[in-house]
N, C-alpha and C positions, 0 to 999 in steps of 0.2 A: 504494500500500500504506500502511495506517495505521501510526502509530507503535506499537511494541510497548510495552505497559503495564509500568511498572517495579513490582517487588514481587511478592509471592505472591498467588495467587488463593485467598484464605482468606475464609470466609463464616460469618457468625453475629453475635451480639449480645453485647457485653461491658458489664457493669454497672460502670462506673467510679465510684469514690468520689472525686469531684473535690475537689482541695485548694483551700484559700483563696488568694486573691490571684493567680490566673491566670485567663485567659479560657477559655471553653469551647472555642474554636478552638485555643488553645495546648494544652489537654489532649488534644483530638482528634489533633493532629499528633504529640504524644508517643506516644500509643497506636499510631497508624499506623506510626510508625517502629519501635517496639518489636516489633510483629508483622510488620514488613516487608510490610504489606498494600498491595495495588495500589489499593484503593478504600476510603474510610472517610467516614462522616458521623455527626454527632450528631443528637439528637432533641429539640431544644429547649434553648436556651442558658440557662446559669445565670450570674448576675452574678459578677464576680471575687470579690466579698465572700463569695458563697455556697459551701457545700460540699454534698456528698451525691451522690445518684444521678444519673448522666449516662449513659444508655444510648448506646453507640457501636456503630453498625452497620458491619460490614466486608463488602466484596465485594457479592454479590448482595442481601444484606440491606438495603443502602442504598435499594433500590427500594421498600421497604415502611416506611421510617422515618417517612413522613408520618403514618402511623396511630398512632404514638406521640406525635407532636406534638399530635394531637387527643385524647389520653387525659387522664384525671384525674390530679392530682398531690396529694401530701401534704407539708406543710412544718412544721418547727418554727422559730419566729421569736422573737427577743428584741428588744423595742423599748425605746428610751430616751425616757421622757416628759420634757417640759419644753424640748426643743430640736427645732427644725425645720431641715432642711438642704435645699439646692437639689436634691440627688439623692435625697432621702428615705432615705439610708443614711449610714453613718459615713464613707464615702469622699468625701462632699460637704462644702460649706462651710456652717457654721451661719448661717442667715439670720434666726432669731428665737429668743429665750429667754423663757420665761414660767413662772410659778410653777405647780406641780402642786397644784391645790386641788379635788380630786374625792373622791367617796365610792365605796365598793364598789358600791352600788346604781346610781350614775350610770355607773360603768364597765360593769356588767352590761347596763344598758339600751342603752348605746352599742354594745357588742359585738353585741347582738341585731339591730341594724339592718343588719349585714353578713351575716347568715345568710340562706340561700335565694337566690332570683333577684334580682339587682340590676343596675344599669348602672354601668360603671366607665370613667372617662376615663384612658387610659394616660398614664404619666409621659413627659415630654419626654426623660428619660434612659432610653429603651428602644430596642430594636433594630427596632421597627416602621419600615417604609419610608415615606418621603414623597418623591415625585418621584425615586425611585431611590436615595435616601440614607437611612440610619437616622436616626431622630429625635435620637439623642444627638449626632450631628455638628452639627446645627443648634443644639442646646442649648449645646454648647461654644463656639459662636460668639455666644452671647447672643441667638439668634433663637428666637422663640416661634411654633410652628405650631399652628393650630387642629386639635384632635383630636376626633373623634366618640366619644361614649360607646358602649361595647360591652357586650352582655349577658354576664354571668358568673353562675356558681352556686357558692355556698359551701355544700357539703353538710354540713360539720361544722366548728364553730369551738369548740375547747376552751380554756377558761381554765386555765392551768397554775399561774402564780404572779404576784404583784405585790409586789415588795419595793423600798421607797423609790421610785426613779425608773425601775426596770426592770420591764417587763411581758413575760411569756412566754406564748405561745399555740401551739396546734397547729391547722393549717388544712388541711382536705381540700376541694379546689376543682376547678373545671372548667378546661379549656384556656384559655389567654389571660388568666389571672388574675395580676395583679401584686401580690405580697405587699407590696412597698414602697409601692404606692399605697394599699392597705388601711391600712397603718400610718400613712401621712401623713394620710389622710382621717380615721382614728380620732383622731389627735392634734388635728386641727382641730375635730372634733365635740366633743371634751372641753375645748377651749379652751386647751390647754397646749402643743400641738405634740408631735410624736414622729418618731423616725426609727429605722431598722433598724440594730442593732449586731451581730446574729448571725442567719444564715439557713442552714438545712440542709434539703435536699430528702430526705425520708425514703423516698418511694416514687413510682414512675411506673407507671401502669396497675396490673397485678397482679404485677409483678416482685418477687421476694423480696429484701428488703434484706440478707439474710445471704449473698447471692451477690455483693455488691459487693466489688471489689478496689481497692486503692490503687495509685498509680504506683510507690510504693516496693516493693510486693509484686511488681509486674511486672518491675521492674528486677532484683530479687533472683532471680526465676526465670530471667531471661535470663542472669544471671551464673552461676547454677548449671549451665545448659545449656553454657555456655562451659567451665566447670571440668570437666564430665563429657564434653566433646567430642562433644556430640550437638546435633542441630538444636533451636533454641529453641522451635519449634512443638510439639515433643513435650511440653514442659512448659506452654506458654502456651495452645495450642489447646483443651485440655479445659476452660478457663475460659469458653469461648463457649457461649452458649445458641443453640438452633436459630433460624434466620431467621424461621420462621413464628410464633415467639412474639410477633412484632410485630402479628400479626393473629389471635391465638388467640381473640379475642372474636367473630370472624365464624363463622357456621355453616359446616360443612364439607360438601363434595360430593365423593364418591369416583368417579373415572372409571376404567373398564377401559382397559387400555393402548391398544387399538385406537381407542377414542373419544378418549383423551388425545392421540393423535398428531395428530388434526385440531385439537384445542384449542390445542396447542403451535405450530401453524401460524397461529394468530390467528383461527381460525374458531369462531363460536358453535356449541355442540353441545347435543343434547338429553339430559337426565338426569332421573330421577325425583326430585321434590322437591315441597314444599308451601310454597315461599317466594314472597313478593310481588315484583312488578316493582320494580326499582330497588334491591333488597337486595344488599349485598356478601357474597361467599362466598369461602372459601379452598378450593383444589382440591388433591386428592391423587390419586396414580396407582398402580395395580398392587398386587401382593401386599404390598409394603413400605410402602404408604401414603405414598409420597414426595411431598413438597410441591413443586408445580410452578407455582404462581402464584395470583393472585386474579382474581375475575370479578364481573360484575354480572348479575343476572337481567333479561333484556330484556323488552319488552312482549309478546313471543310465548312467554315462559317459557323461552327458551333461555339457556344459560350462556355469556355473552359475555366472553371474556378481556379483562382490562385491564392487568395487569402480569404478565409471565412470568419465571420463573427461566431464565436462559440456561445450558443444560446444558454447553455448551462451556467456560464459565467454571468450572463445578464440577469437571470432569474433571481 
């Protein structure tokens, strides 16, 4: 017999406004404990320096968190010009200082080189794995690892302000884009060096930033529940977004309950659609359009299950 999982079987997505100076995993564990959730996972780490939107998946929603890792992000960043650090942010050690002798036109031209499709070499101070260990562990030991450049897309790069040695930008970019690396590369292109002193993630996918909540707000709701002698979930659970918001960008296929019963057993099923082979879809069932999982259209046009909601966990 397997071990009984500790905590509540609670399912959904919380949009946490991560505070500064804690890791994403620390924030995740705090949220898991506040909700007393049996399972939890985040959807793309933020640096300890960074604040802002950190979607945290609870329960069965963790099965679909990968699709938020693959989504676009939007950031507000403030860079300090004239100083380069070994981590490309203010948590690192200054490795060079140079005068800032640039014009607005030079800055505009430099910024333009980062717009659109480019190749980016990730920072050594990143969580990317090499031989099973994150790169930052090698960096802390003074070990440099060869990294391949990766394709990224900057859909939008807005100039906000430039005052003395501070430059503020807003960046809408594809998955896997390192804002610290853009900042460091920009500083080198300008010949003065630069590093991040403020970073805030404004948005992940299409999640509304007005639904973000802070750890302080969560603790206050938990305390209110204790004061009212009610279960904390009565006040906390309404903050959760449905688990299928992680895959809302997929086209939907609705299955009748009799067909869905085969699908939930892992069997490909036939359904009317005009989708191409290899396309991902989200699946709903019955009169309530209940989300039951995601699937791929196979070469025969069948709806082949890939990840299913375990209904025993939901009950």
